[in-house]
Backbone as CSV, one residue per row, in Angstrom:
resi,resn,N_x,N_y,N_z,CA_x,CA_y,CA_z,C_x,C_y,C_z
1,MET,-82.915,3.438,49.155,-81.953,3.612,48.092,-81.951,5.057,47.635
2,HIS,-80.824,5.611,47.263,-80.718,6.964,46.741,-80.605,6.858,45.286
3,ILE,-81.645,7.498,44.572,-81.787,7.405,43.137,-81.586,8.815,42.528
4,GLY,-80.641,8.886,41.619,-80.421,10.094,40.801,-81.193,9.964,39.505
5,ILE,-81.967,10.977,39.116,-82.785,10.902,37.951,-82.598,12.088,37.079
6,ASP,-82.209,11.911,35.838,-82.177,12.931,34.825,-83.653,13.337,34.427
7,LEU,-83.684,14.503,33.784,-84.974,15.030,33.306,-85.186,14.775,31.781
8,ASP,-84.345,15.437,31.014,-84.515,15.553,29.554,-84.334,14.152,28.910
9,ASN,-85.361,13.685,28.181,-85.424,12.426,27.511,-85.316,11.201,28.473
10,THR,-85.597,11.446,29.755,-85.670,10.380,30.839,-86.983,10.450,31.467
11,ILE,-87.352,11.571,32.168,-88.648,11.868,32.688,-89.586,12.412,31.677
12,LEU,-89.000,13.231,30.732,-89.863,13.941,29.814,-89.292,13.920,28.381
13,ASP,-90.100,14.169,27.393,-89.799,14.152,26.038,-89.188,15.549,25.660
14,ALA,-87.856,15.657,25.759,-87.193,16.927,25.416,-86.967,17.032,23.940
15,THR,-86.874,15.889,23.264,-86.563,15.854,21.836,-87.605,16.688,21.057
16,SER,-88.961,16.337,21.292,-89.981,16.999,20.557,-89.925,18.482,20.845
17,ALA,-89.806,18.862,22.054,-89.805,20.323,22.350,-88.606,21.041,21.781
18,HIS,-87.483,20.436,21.863,-86.283,21.023,21.172,-86.475,21.143,19.725
19,LEU,-86.966,20.136,19.062,-87.195,20.194,17.593,-88.158,21.262,17.279
20,GLN,-89.235,21.412,18.022,-90.217,22.466,17.710,-89.603,23.863,17.715
21,TYR,-88.755,24.137,18.664,-88.180,25.526,18.708,-86.925,25.604,17.845
22,TYR,-86.175,24.556,17.736,-84.997,24.540,16.826,-85.466,24.659,15.359
23,ASN,-86.652,24.068,15.005,-87.169,24.232,13.681,-87.622,25.661,13.386
24,ILE,-88.219,26.325,14.403,-88.554,27.680,14.279,-87.311,28.579,13.969
25,ALA,-86.302,28.321,14.842,-85.094,29.130,14.743,-84.349,28.894,13.410
26,SER,-84.414,27.631,12.824,-83.633,27.286,11.629,-84.430,27.409,10.364
27,GLY,-85.767,27.340,10.422,-86.578,27.227,9.237,-86.611,25.863,8.691
28,LEU,-85.997,24.885,9.406,-86.041,23.496,8.946,-87.254,22.743,9.572
29,SER,-87.381,21.470,9.233,-88.583,20.819,9.764,-88.223,19.337,10.120
30,PHE,-87.251,19.178,11.065,-86.906,17.885,11.534,-87.980,17.263,12.436
31,THR,-88.075,15.948,12.493,-88.983,15.247,13.344,-88.167,14.311,14.242
32,PRO,-88.834,13.754,15.265,-88.141,12.814,16.109,-87.456,11.676,15.436
33,ASP,-88.040,11.255,14.290,-87.435,10.080,13.525,-86.101,10.408,12.962
34,ASP,-85.781,11.787,12.836,-84.547,12.214,12.280,-83.385,12.217,13.316
35,VAL,-83.741,12.058,14.562,-82.782,12.181,15.628,-81.998,10.882,15.933
36,ASN,-80.709,10.892,15.818,-79.908,9.724,16.184,-78.667,10.106,16.927
37,ASP,-78.591,11.370,17.449,-77.428,11.895,18.146,-77.916,12.537,19.431
38,PHE,-77.184,12.244,20.568,-77.511,12.880,21.850,-77.475,14.379,21.748
39,TYR,-76.532,14.849,20.957,-76.385,16.364,20.745,-77.188,16.810,19.579
40,LEU,-78.458,17.072,19.889,-79.461,17.364,18.857,-79.026,18.526,17.903
41,TYR,-78.354,19.531,18.418,-77.984,20.680,17.659,-77.090,20.285,16.452
42,ARG,-76.467,19.172,16.504,-75.578,18.727,15.318,-76.448,18.476,14.141
43,LEU,-77.715,17.998,14.356,-78.557,17.718,13.252,-78.797,18.926,12.431
44,TYR,-78.752,20.086,13.013,-78.946,21.357,12.324,-77.600,21.992,11.822
45,GLY,-76.524,21.308,12.005,-75.246,21.844,11.459,-74.697,23.002,12.305
46,TRP,-75.242,23.185,13.517,-74.793,24.265,14.372,-73.569,23.789,15.166
47,ASP,-72.714,24.824,15.471,-71.629,24.548,16.466,-72.204,24.854,17.812
48,ARG,-71.414,24.622,18.836,-71.845,24.850,20.189,-72.286,26.260,20.424
49,ALA,-71.595,27.251,19.925,-71.941,28.716,20.149,-73.248,29.029,19.546
50,GLU,-73.569,28.480,18.347,-74.851,28.769,17.670,-75.901,28.094,18.521
51,ARG,-75.699,26.874,18.975,-76.669,26.159,19.829,-76.943,27.002,21.103
52,ASP,-75.863,27.447,21.751,-76.032,28.187,23.009,-76.920,29.420,22.850
53,ALA,-76.716,30.130,21.728,-77.504,31.343,21.417,-78.966,31.042,21.256
54,ILE,-79.261,30.012,20.508,-80.633,29.632,20.263,-81.275,28.961,21.538
55,TYR,-80.516,28.233,22.308,-80.948,27.573,23.483,-81.279,28.695,24.536
56,SER,-80.442,29.698,24.608,-80.695,30.782,25.538,-82.007,31.491,25.179
57,GLN,-82.251,31.680,23.922,-83.487,32.360,23.458,-84.729,31.513,23.743
58,TYR,-84.669,30.221,23.429,-85.889,29.370,23.448,-85.891,28.377,24.666
59,GLY,-84.813,28.299,25.442,-84.742,27.316,26.556,-85.917,27.210,27.434
60,HIS,-86.332,28.478,27.913,-87.475,28.472,28.848,-88.688,27.777,28.267
61,ASP,-89.028,28.158,27.012,-90.193,27.604,26.336,-90.031,26.096,26.094
62,ILE,-88.783,25.685,25.729,-88.479,24.315,25.459,-88.761,23.467,26.692
63,HIS,-88.205,23.993,27.845,-88.306,23.184,29.172,-89.803,23.211,29.679
64,TRP,-90.456,24.336,29.526,-91.852,24.446,30.001,-92.735,23.580,29.225
65,ASN,-92.551,23.490,27.932,-93.416,22.746,26.957,-93.077,21.309,26.738
66,SER,-92.129,20.694,27.508,-91.850,19.339,27.380,-92.834,18.483,28.180
67,ALA,-93.292,17.387,27.571,-94.271,16.603,28.204,-93.714,15.378,28.892
68,PRO,-94.210,15.032,30.053,-93.710,13.778,30.741,-93.973,12.529,29.869
69,PHE,-93.071,11.550,29.984,-93.310,10.315,29.349,-94.402,9.610,29.993
70,PRO,-95.130,8.648,29.305,-96.211,7.918,29.972,-95.745,7.181,31.246
71,MET,-96.496,7.214,32.281,-96.303,6.665,33.578,-95.118,7.204,34.343
72,ALA,-94.336,8.179,33.815,-93.254,8.774,34.532,-93.706,9.354,35.874
73,VAL,-94.741,10.184,35.784,-95.238,10.929,37.024,-95.723,9.902,38.066
74,GLU,-96.443,8.978,37.685,-97.042,7.986,38.641,-95.929,7.101,39.179
75,ILE,-95.022,6.621,38.433,-93.895,5.817,38.961,-92.984,6.677,39.905
76,LEU,-92.759,7.886,39.467,-91.885,8.788,40.338,-92.592,9.010,41.673
77,GLN,-93.908,9.145,41.708,-94.539,9.291,43.014,-94.389,8.086,43.874
78,GLN,-94.483,6.919,43.284,-94.146,5.608,44.032,-92.716,5.640,44.546
79,LEU,-91.826,5.935,43.642,-90.392,5.885,44.041,-90.113,6.907,45.135
80,PHE,-90.763,8.069,45.162,-90.504,9.104,46.092,-90.937,8.578,47.514
81,GLU,-91.919,7.754,47.560,-92.496,7.261,48.825,-91.558,6.239,49.459
82,GLN,-90.689,5.561,48.583,-89.851,4.490,49.017,-88.367,4.771,49.082
83,HIS,-87.974,5.820,48.339,-86.492,6.089,48.173,-86.268,7.528,48.265
84,LEU,-84.897,7.911,48.416,-84.406,9.313,48.317,-84.223,9.598,46.795
85,ILE,-84.926,10.641,46.374,-84.847,10.993,44.951,-84.137,12.330,44.737
86,SER,-83.101,12.306,43.899,-82.379,13.489,43.574,-82.477,13.645,42.017
87,ILE,-83.048,14.817,41.605,-83.039,15.174,40.256,-81.669,15.658,39.898
88,ILE,-80.975,15.103,38.946,-79.666,15.501,38.512,-79.689,15.759,37.056
89,THR,-79.623,17.005,36.605,-79.763,17.373,35.220,-78.514,18.223,34.786
90,ALA,-78.207,18.124,33.515,-77.067,19.001,32.933,-77.607,20.300,32.500
91,ARG,-78.903,20.634,32.699,-79.384,21.938,32.334,-78.552,23.055,33.007
92,PRO,-78.331,24.133,32.262,-77.692,25.263,32.932,-78.472,25.876,34.031
93,LEU,-77.818,26.453,35.051,-78.483,27.120,36.178,-79.493,28.154,35.758
94,LEU,-79.323,28.716,34.577,-80.213,29.724,34.035,-81.631,29.220,34.044
95,PHE,-81.820,27.885,33.855,-83.073,27.269,33.734,-83.631,26.550,35.037
96,LEU,-82.969,26.941,36.140,-83.431,26.339,37.431,-84.906,26.678,37.720
97,ASP,-85.334,27.918,37.584,-86.663,28.287,37.944,-87.707,27.589,37.064
98,VAL,-87.551,27.563,35.773,-88.523,26.858,34.911,-88.524,25.363,35.189
99,THR,-87.357,24.788,35.589,-87.296,23.425,35.893,-88.068,23.113,37.174
100,THR,-87.879,23.894,38.155,-88.564,23.551,39.480,-90.037,23.854,39.297
101,GLU,-90.402,24.851,38.561,-91.833,25.119,38.295,-92.529,23.996,37.493
102,TRP,-91.785,23.465,36.491,-92.287,22.338,35.668,-92.539,21.110,36.587
103,LEU,-91.597,20.808,37.437,-91.691,19.640,38.303,-92.922,19.877,39.284
104,LYS,-93.036,21.038,39.774,-94.187,21.392,40.677,-95.520,21.230,39.911
105,TYR,-95.552,21.790,38.703,-96.816,21.755,37.884,-97.239,20.355,37.578
106,HIS,-96.272,19.472,37.351,-96.595,18.060,37.033,-96.584,17.175,38.296
107,ASN,-96.554,17.723,39.489,-96.582,16.999,40.837,-95.590,15.920,40.851
108,ILE,-94.354,16.369,40.497,-93.228,15.431,40.616,-92.392,15.820,41.868
109,ASN,-92.486,14.945,42.874,-91.749,15.199,44.144,-90.336,14.714,44.051
110,TYR,-89.408,15.372,44.751,-88.032,14.979,44.779,-87.495,15.616,46.077
111,HIS,-86.325,15.058,46.484,-85.703,15.494,47.710,-84.720,16.614,47.451
112,THR,-83.847,16.438,46.415,-82.879,17.492,46.031,-82.872,17.609,44.575
113,ILE,-82.353,18.703,44.044,-82.123,18.937,42.621,-80.771,19.553,42.455
114,THR,-80.089,19.006,41.437,-78.704,19.537,41.058,-78.662,19.754,39.614
115,LEU,-78.191,20.939,39.192,-77.913,21.175,37.769,-76.414,21.247,37.626
116,ILE,-75.916,20.175,36.912,-74.426,19.971,36.794,-74.177,19.138,35.579
117,GLU,-73.009,19.441,34.940,-72.569,18.649,33.806,-71.935,17.295,34.322
118,ASN,-71.134,17.329,35.303,-70.385,16.158,35.793,-71.280,15.392,36.778
119,LYS,-72.164,14.547,36.206,-73.115,13.791,37.039,-72.465,12.757,37.902
120,LEU,-71.430,12.141,37.357,-70.761,11.058,38.149,-70.208,11.706,39.452
121,GLN,-69.543,12.877,39.295,-69.001,13.516,40.520,-70.110,13.832,41.455
122,ALA,-71.231,14.435,40.988,-72.354,14.753,41.841,-72.897,13.611,42.481
123,CYS,-73.067,12.477,41.777,-73.566,11.219,42.364,-72.758,10.590,43.400
124,VAL,-71.396,10.562,43.194,-70.457,10.039,44.153,-70.541,10.912,45.382
125,HIS,-70.484,12.225,45.210,-70.501,13.162,46.333,-71.747,13.020,47.208
126,SER,-72.896,12.762,46.512,-74.210,12.669,47.217,-74.556,11.191,47.578
127,LYS,-73.640,10.263,47.315,-73.845,8.838,47.584,-75.120,8.294,46.901
128,VAL,-75.214,8.607,45.662,-76.351,8.090,44.830,-76.038,6.625,44.554
129,ASP,-77.027,5.748,44.691,-76.850,4.364,44.423,-77.023,3.982,42.974
130,VAL,-77.956,4.661,42.294,-78.203,4.366,40.897,-78.586,5.612,40.219
131,LEU,-78.184,5.781,38.897,-78.649,6.951,38.080,-79.575,6.447,37.043
132,ILE,-80.664,7.160,36.775,-81.539,6.906,35.679,-81.368,8.081,34.704
133,ASP,-80.853,7.715,33.461,-80.441,8.807,32.559,-80.596,8.229,31.108
134,ASP,-80.461,9.095,30.106,-80.517,8.709,28.694,-79.203,8.915,28.046
135,GLY,-78.300,9.653,28.654,-77.051,10.023,28.042,-76.058,8.857,27.938
136,PRO,-75.675,8.553,26.667,-74.695,7.409,26.527,-73.401,7.579,27.217
137,HIS,-72.875,8.855,27.223,-71.676,9.140,27.914,-71.713,9.000,29.436
138,TYR,-72.932,9.326,29.984,-73.036,9.193,31.385,-73.188,7.703,31.752
139,ALA,-73.838,6.923,30.933,-73.924,5.484,31.209,-72.580,4.800,31.153
140,GLU,-71.711,5.246,30.152,-70.415,4.655,30.044,-69.561,5.039,31.226
141,GLU,-69.654,6.322,31.733,-68.868,6.698,32.802,-69.280,5.940,34.147
142,PHE,-70.508,5.740,34.319,-70.963,5.060,35.459,-70.566,3.616,35.434
143,ALA,-70.700,3.011,34.268,-70.321,1.614,34.102,-68.838,1.427,34.379
144,LEU,-68.042,2.379,33.839,-66.547,2.265,34.129,-66.256,2.404,35.633
145,ALA,-67.082,3.125,36.380,-66.928,3.300,37.779,-67.666,2.165,38.590
146,ASN,-68.180,1.175,37.867,-68.871,0.047,38.484,-70.058,0.478,39.277
147,LYS,-70.724,1.509,38.732,-72.017,2.077,39.353,-73.139,1.687,38.436
148,PRO,-74.220,1.229,38.970,-75.359,0.897,38.062,-76.052,2.157,37.497
149,VAL,-76.534,2.039,36.325,-77.219,3.043,35.668,-78.413,2.441,34.857
150,ILE,-79.597,2.963,35.028,-80.717,2.602,34.267,-80.770,3.547,33.032
151,LEU,-80.517,2.961,31.932,-80.485,3.821,30.688,-81.806,3.832,30.023
152,TYR,-82.399,5.026,30.011,-83.731,5.184,29.341,-83.467,5.196,27.877
153,GLU,-83.967,4.216,27.218,-83.638,3.952,25.796,-84.088,5.094,24.844
154,GLN,-83.083,5.473,24.056,-83.191,6.521,22.994,-82.391,5.992,21.845
155,PRO,-82.754,6.521,20.569,-82.023,6.083,19.382,-80.502,6.188,19.471
156,TYR,-80.109,7.234,20.226,-78.633,7.588,20.266,-77.859,6.850,21.353
157,ASN,-78.540,5.949,22.159,-77.799,5.258,23.174,-77.853,3.691,23.032
158,LEU,-78.320,3.238,21.889,-78.476,1.769,21.719,-77.208,0.986,21.710
159,SER,-76.118,1.652,21.419,-74.807,0.949,21.305,-74.152,0.748,22.695
160,VAL,-74.682,1.352,23.769,-74.096,1.196,25.060,-74.525,-0.134,25.646
161,THR,-73.524,-0.943,26.050,-73.789,-2.186,26.695,-72.744,-2.403,27.773
162,ASN,-73.126,-2.892,28.944,-72.214,-3.113,30.037,-73.028,-3.878,31.070
163,GLU,-72.389,-4.651,31.950,-73.130,-5.325,32.939,-73.792,-4.379,34.019
164,PHE,-73.281,-3.094,34.091,-73.850,-2.162,34.974,-74.977,-1.322,34.421
165,VAL,-75.190,-1.521,33.048,-76.224,-0.761,32.409,-77.510,-1.597,32.206
166,TYR,-78.562,-1.067,32.817,-79.934,-1.726,32.736,-80.758,-0.879,31.822
167,ARG,-81.216,-1.464,30.745,-81.985,-0.663,29.790,-83.501,-0.692,30.091
168,ALA,-84.118,0.430,29.805,-85.481,0.638,30.057,-86.089,1.371,28.907
169,SER,-87.149,0.870,28.276,-87.786,1.550,27.201,-89.055,2.288,27.630
170,ASN,-89.416,2.112,28.884,-90.583,2.790,29.519,-90.508,2.874,31.017
171,TRP,-91.400,3.593,31.653,-91.211,3.801,33.118,-91.630,2.524,33.933
172,MET,-92.421,1.653,33.273,-92.657,0.372,34.018,-91.404,-0.469,34.149
173,GLU,-90.590,-0.489,33.102,-89.306,-1.141,33.116,-88.296,-0.469,34.067
174,VAL,-88.331,0.879,34.117,-87.515,1.593,35.036,-87.878,1.065,36.471
175,LYS,-89.111,1.040,36.810,-89.563,0.596,38.170,-89.081,-0.796,38.450
176,GLN,-89.246,-1.722,37.485,-88.759,-3.106,37.711,-87.268,-3.155,37.965
177,HIS,-86.414,-2.289,37.280,-84.996,-2.233,37.545,-84.712,-1.662,38.942
178,VAL,-85.415,-0.643,39.288,-85.219,-0.016,40.650,-85.559,-1.067,41.650
179,ASP,-86.621,-1.730,41.554,-87.015,-2.741,42.539,-85.931,-3.867,42.668
180,TYR,-85.436,-4.321,41.506,-84.387,-5.369,41.508,-83.113,-4.843,42.208
181,LEU,-82.699,-3.562,41.843,-81.487,-3.030,42.421,-81.663,-2.722,43.922
182,ALA,-82.804,-2.314,44.312,-83.080,-2.154,45.777,-82.984,-3.463,46.534
183,CYS,-83.488,-4.560,45.994,-83.383,-5.871,46.619,-81.882,-6.304,46.679
184,LYS,-81.205,-6.069,45.587,-79.797,-6.406,45.477,-78.995,-5.646,46.542
185,LEU,-79.248,-4.395,46.713,-78.537,-3.501,47.612,-78.846,-3.976,49.090
186,ASN,-80.080,-4.341,49.343,-80.436,-4.734,50.696,-79.840,-6.077,51.081
187,ARG,-79.551,-6.952,50.011,-78.909,-8.212,50.377,-77.466,-8.072,50.559
188,ALA,-76.861,-7.021,50.021,-75.418,-6.780,50.034,-74.907,-6.484,51.475
């Protein structure tokens, strides 16, 4: 099976790292409990341009200092041995080097990596069978296209429901969904 996997808030805890550096930039002191929006910068009252300026300044540190979620590395190693793994992230190309170095540092193997906003287009083009992501808008796009998505549970994606959306609150559940979808695909 070909699996597309997001990074931020799927493989790793991007929220804590973003908050750390966004708090430095803003002088505020938000915690993960304050986050209920996929677009974290809105918590700070920033527009997209303000976010982009701060993200450009701190993005390398944010991405390097993000910690993997429990069991993510171990499960990803198992998946890599059984499936084709494509990292598909909406990070800007500016952060390609820190992204690949972070993956290498944490011993996360993958076959391809793509940095792109339009994940559905990338997945269709690459013949991805399932996407693992936290983005509510990506889950909705995939569901509308009748493509399965394993939605890594975050406070901002709890309202997304669809028969093509498989929820996972940890990496053990991700693995269970992957195994189920692989069996289902093999029977088809």
